[in-house]
C-alpha positions as CSV (number, residue, x, y, z in Angstrom):
1,M,0.0,0.0,0.0
2,G,2.9,2.4,0.8
3,I,4.5,1.7,-2.6
4,L,1.3,2.6,-4.4
5,L,1.0,5.8,-2.5
6,L,4.7,6.6,-3.3
7,V,4.1,5.9,-7.1
8,G,0.9,8.0,-7.1
9,G,2.7,10.9,-5.4
10,L,5.5,10.9,-7.9
11,A,3.1,10.7,-10.8
12,S,1.1,13.7,-9.4
13,I,4.4,15.7,-9.0
14,M,5.4,15.0,-12.6
15,A,1.9,15.9,-13.9
16,A,2.1,19.2,-11.9
17,I,5.5,20.0,-13.4
18,V,4.2,19.4,-16.9
19,L,1.2,21.6,-16.3
20,V,3.4,24.4,-15.0
21,V,5.7,24.2,-18.0
22,L,2.8,24.3,-20.4
23,A,1.2,27.3,-18.6
24,L,4.5,29.2,-18.7
25,R,4.8,28.6,-22.4
26,R,1.3,29.9,-23.0
27,E,2.0,33.0,-20.9
28,N,5.3,33.8,-22.7
29,P,4.9,33.2,-26.4
30,S,7.0,36.2,-27.4
31,A,9.8,34.3,-29.2
32,T,7.5,32.2,-31.3
33,G,5.1,35.1,-31.8
34,V,7.9,37.4,-33.1
35,A,9.4,34.6,-35.2
36,S,6.0,33.8,-36.8
37,G,5.3,37.5,-37.3
38,L,8.6,38.1,-39.1
39,A,8.0,35.0,-41.2
40,A,4.6,36.4,-42.1
41,I,6.2,39.7,-43.2
42,E,8.8,37.8,-45.2
43,S,6.2,35.8,-47.0
44,V,4.1,38.8,-47.7
45,Y,7.0,40.7,-49.3
46,A,8.2,37.6,-51.1
47,G,4.8,36.6,-52.5
48,K,3.0,39.9,-52.9
49,A,3.9,40.2,-56.6
50,V,2.4,36.8,-57.5
51,T,-1.0,37.7,-56.0
52,S,-1.0,41.1,-57.7
53,A,0.4,40.0,-61.1
54,G,-1.7,36.8,-61.4
55,T,-0.8,33.9,-63.7
56,S,0.4,34.7,-67.2
57,A,-0.2,32.7,-70.3
58,L,3.4,31.4,-70.2
59,D,2.9,30.2,-66.6
60,R,-0.3,28.3,-67.6
61,L,1.6,26.9,-70.6
62,M,4.5,25.6,-68.5
63,A,2.3,24.5,-65.5
64,P,2.4,20.8,-66.4
65,V,6.2,20.7,-66.4
66,S,7.0,23.4,-63.9
67,H,8.1,21.0,-61.2
68,Q,10.4,19.2,-63.6
69,L,11.9,22.5,-64.8
70,L,12.3,23.7,-61.2
71,G,14.1,20.4,-60.3
72,L,16.4,20.7,-63.4
73,A,17.4,24.3,-62.5
74,Q,18.0,23.3,-58.8
75,R,20.2,20.3,-59.8
76,L,22.4,22.6,-62.0
77,S,22.6,25.3,-59.3
78,P,24.4,25.5,-55.8
79,N,22.7,24.1,-52.8
80,N,21.7,27.5,-51.3
81,V,20.3,28.8,-54.6
82,V,16.8,29.5,-53.2
83,S,18.1,31.6,-50.3
84,T,20.5,33.4,-52.6
85,M,17.7,34.0,-55.1
86,Q,15.5,35.4,-52.4
87,H,18.2,37.8,-51.3
88,R,18.6,39.0,-54.8
89,L,14.8,39.5,-55.0
90,D,14.9,41.5,-51.8
91,M,17.6,43.7,-53.3
92,A,15.4,44.1,-56.4
93,G,12.3,45.0,-54.3
94,N,10.4,41.7,-55.0
95,P,9.2,42.9,-58.4
96,G,5.9,41.8,-59.9
97,G,5.5,38.1,-60.4
98,W,9.0,37.2,-59.3
99,T,9.6,34.5,-56.7
100,A,12.7,32.3,-56.2
101,E,10.9,29.1,-57.4
102,R,9.4,30.9,-60.3
103,I,12.7,32.3,-61.5
104,L,14.3,28.8,-61.1
105,A,11.5,27.4,-63.3
106,Y,12.1,30.0,-65.9
107,K,15.8,29.2,-65.8
108,G,15.0,25.6,-66.5
109,L,12.6,26.6,-69.3
110,G,15.3,28.9,-70.8
111,L,17.8,26.1,-70.7
112,V,15.6,23.7,-72.6
113,A,13.9,26.2,-75.0
114,C,17.0,28.2,-76.0
115,G,19.1,25.1,-76.2
116,L,16.7,23.5,-78.7
117,A,16.2,26.7,-80.6
118,F,19.9,27.4,-81.0
119,G,20.6,23.8,-81.8
120,A,18.0,23.9,-84.6
121,V,19.7,26.9,-86.0
122,G,23.0,24.9,-86.0
123,L,21.4,22.0,-87.9
124,T,22.3,23.8,-91.1
125,G,26.0,23.0,-90.5
126,S,27.7,20.0,-89.1
127,V,26.9,18.0,-85.9
128,I,29.6,19.9,-84.0
129,N,28.1,23.2,-84.9
130,C,24.7,22.0,-83.8
131,L,26.2,20.9,-80.4
132,I,28.0,24.2,-80.0
133,F,25.0,26.3,-80.9
134,G,22.8,24.3,-78.5
135,L,25.3,24.6,-75.6
136,V,25.6,28.4,-76.2
137,G,21.8,28.7,-76.3
138,A,21.3,26.7,-73.1
139,L,23.8,28.8,-71.3
140,I,22.1,32.0,-72.5
141,G,18.7,30.8,-71.5
142,F,19.9,29.5,-68.1
143,F,21.6,32.7,-67.0
144,L,19.3,35.3,-68.6
145,P,16.9,35.4,-65.6
146,D,19.9,36.0,-63.3
147,L,21.0,38.9,-65.5
148,L,17.5,40.4,-65.5
149,L,17.2,40.1,-61.8
150,Y,20.7,41.6,-61.2
151,N,19.9,44.5,-63.5
152,A,16.6,45.2,-61.6
153,G,18.5,45.0,-58.3
154,L,21.2,47.4,-59.6
155,R,18.7,50.0,-60.8
156,R,16.9,49.8,-57.4
157,Q,20.1,50.3,-55.5
158,E,20.9,53.3,-57.6
159,M,17.5,54.7,-56.8
160,I,18.1,54.1,-53.0
161,T,21.5,55.9,-53.3
162,A,19.9,58.9,-55.0
163,A,17.1,59.2,-52.5
164,L,19.1,58.6,-49.3
165,P,20.3,62.2,-48.7
166,D,16.8,63.7,-49.0
167,I,15.4,61.0,-46.7
168,L,18.0,61.7,-44.1
169,D,17.3,65.4,-44.3
170,L,13.6,64.7,-43.6
171,L,14.5,62.4,-40.7
172,C,16.8,65.0,-39.3
173,V,14.2,67.7,-39.5
174,S,11.5,65.5,-38.0
175,V,13.6,64.4,-35.1
176,E,14.8,67.9,-34.3
177,A,11.2,69.1,-34.4
178,G,10.5,66.9,-31.4
179,L,9.4,63.5,-32.9
180,G,10.9,60.3,-31.8
181,F,12.9,58.2,-34.2
182,D,10.2,55.7,-34.8
183,A,7.6,58.4,-35.3
184,A,10.0,60.2,-37.7
185,L,10.5,56.9,-39.6
186,H,6.7,56.5,-39.9
187,R,6.2,60.1,-41.1
188,V,9.0,59.8,-43.7
189,A,7.7,56.4,-45.0
190,R,4.2,57.8,-45.2
191,N,5.0,61.1,-47.0
192,T,7.6,59.9,-49.4
193,T,7.6,57.4,-52.3
194,G,10.3,55.1,-53.8
195,P,12.2,52.0,-52.8
196,L,13.8,53.5,-49.8
197,A,10.4,54.6,-48.4
198,G,9.2,51.0,-48.9
199,E,12.2,49.7,-47.0
200,L,11.6,52.1,-44.1
201,A,8.0,50.9,-44.0
202,R,9.2,47.3,-43.8
203,V,11.5,48.3,-40.9
204,L,8.5,49.8,-39.1
205,Q,6.4,46.6,-39.6
206,E,9.2,44.5,-38.2
207,M,9.6,46.7,-35.2
208,Q,5.8,46.7,-34.6
209,I,5.8,42.9,-34.7
210,G,8.3,42.7,-31.9
211,K,11.8,42.9,-33.5
212,S,14.3,45.2,-32.0
213,R,15.3,48.5,-33.7
214,E,18.9,47.4,-34.1
215,G,17.8,44.1,-35.6
216,A,15.3,45.7,-38.0
217,L,17.9,48.3,-39.1
218,K,20.6,45.6,-39.6
219,A,18.1,43.6,-41.7
220,L,17.6,46.7,-43.8
221,A,21.3,47.0,-44.4
222,G,21.4,43.3,-45.4
223,R,18.7,43.8,-48.0
224,T,20.7,46.5,-49.8
225,S,24.2,46.9,-51.3
226,V,24.4,50.6,-50.8
227,E,27.5,51.4,-48.7
228,E,26.1,54.8,-47.6
229,L,23.0,53.2,-46.2
230,R,25.1,50.5,-44.4
231,S,27.3,53.2,-42.8
232,F,24.1,55.1,-41.8
233,V,22.7,52.0,-40.1
234,S,26.0,51.3,-38.4
235,A,26.1,54.8,-37.1
236,L,22.6,54.6,-35.7
237,V,23.3,51.3,-34.0
238,Q,26.4,52.7,-32.4
239,A,24.6,55.8,-31.3
240,S,21.9,53.7,-29.7
241,D,24.5,51.6,-27.9
242,L,26.6,54.6,-26.6
243,G,23.6,56.9,-25.8
244,I,24.5,59.6,-28.3
245,P,21.5,61.8,-29.4
246,I,20.1,60.5,-32.6
247,G,19.4,64.0,-33.9
248,K,23.1,64.9,-33.9
249,V,23.9,61.6,-35.7
250,L,21.2,62.3,-38.3
251,R,22.5,65.8,-39.0
252,E,26.1,64.6,-39.5
253,Q,25.0,61.7,-41.6
254,A,22.8,63.9,-43.8
255,K,25.7,66.4,-44.3
256,E,28.0,63.5,-45.2
257,M,25.5,62.1,-47.7
258,R,25.0,65.4,-49.4
259,I,28.8,65.8,-49.8
260,K,29.0,62.2,-51.3
261,R,26.1,63.0,-53.7
262,R,28.0,66.1,-54.9
263,Q,31.2,64.1,-55.3
264,R,29.4,61.4,-57.3
265,A,28.0,64.1,-59.6
266,E,31.4,65.6,-60.1
267,E,32.8,62.2,-60.8
268,K,30.2,61.5,-63.5
269,A,30.9,64.9,-65.0
270,Q,34.6,64.2,-65.2
271,K,33.9,60.9,-66.9
272,I,32.0,62.5,-69.7
273,P,35.0,63.5,-71.8
274,V,36.5,60.0,-71.6
275,K,33.2,58.4,-72.6
276,I,32.5,60.8,-75.5
277,T,35.9,60.0,-77.0
278,V,34.8,56.7,-78.5
279,P,31.8,57.9,-80.5
280,V,33.8,61.0,-81.6
281,I,36.6,58.9,-83.0
282,F,34.6,56.1,-84.6
283,C,31.4,58.0,-85.6
284,I,32.0,61.8,-85.9
285,L,35.5,62.0,-87.2
286,P,35.1,59.5,-90.1
287,T,32.1,61.4,-91.4
288,L,33.9,64.7,-90.9
289,F,36.9,63.5,-92.9
290,I,34.6,62.2,-95.7
291,S,32.7,65.5,-96.0
292,V,35.9,67.6,-95.9
293,I,38.5,65.6,-97.7
294,G,36.1,63.7,-100.0
295,P,35.4,66.4,-102.6
296,G,39.2,67.1,-102.8
297,V,39.9,63.4,-103.4
298,I,37.2,63.3,-106.1
299,S,38.5,66.4,-107.9
300,I,42.1,65.1,-107.7
301,S,41.1,61.7,-109.1
302,R,39.2,63.4,-111.9
303,S,42.1,65.6,-112.8
304,F,44.5,62.6,-112.9
305,G,41.9,60.7,-114.9
306,A,41.7,63.4,-117.5
307,H,45.4,63.1,-118.3
């Protein structure tokens, strides 16, 4: 009888411990809640274009073999190709209809379609020509989506670089007018347009879902390749850690960004004479020589022909 009481007591203690642990997990769901919220934000930004763009005719045409094309592209790509592609999509602003899986499916389609098309062109020659043309076409079709995505990301980074000094001026004015940094971010994201305003809105959403300010700002720097924006984020994080007033940091960063924008404009202006040399030499000078020396050459040839 005593053994039964001992076993029953131990079972009751274990059940009470399990119930306490479950209750504590229900009362403190912050980690899982923040993680699930951030995952929801990532999925919204990654998949917003597909819901807005819908399904194109090409997608409906390749739907029966999309999984095979996706598998083909994944086998020919590195292991972390999906995460790498998603990072490139973040840099490009997740443009309309572009997801990592969709781009990989298009890479597989380009590999097969361009390879067959170029191979058919090479059929007019020998078998070696057909194989060479098919290989070149497959390479072009496979890497063309990467080139388009890189070009979109590069243009977006240039837009962010151009808009950064003005955004910093607005942030500096808002903070010095008495707003907090989060309220200033909200005002700037609401009253401005462009890719940088969208990135600031995403930072605000991540902060509202429970992510720290430093973490959201570092994620912003990771989604871009603009060195000025990365240095700005680093300065903000250091100012927050050291207790430096953010208004002073914003004023210094805005001043530095304006100087760098002027330096970039001067650099582009200095490159113009070098860039214009090629069309002058190969396009303008030949026509100038023809128009100036041509009549003299014609008259000399006629005079020598008369004798």
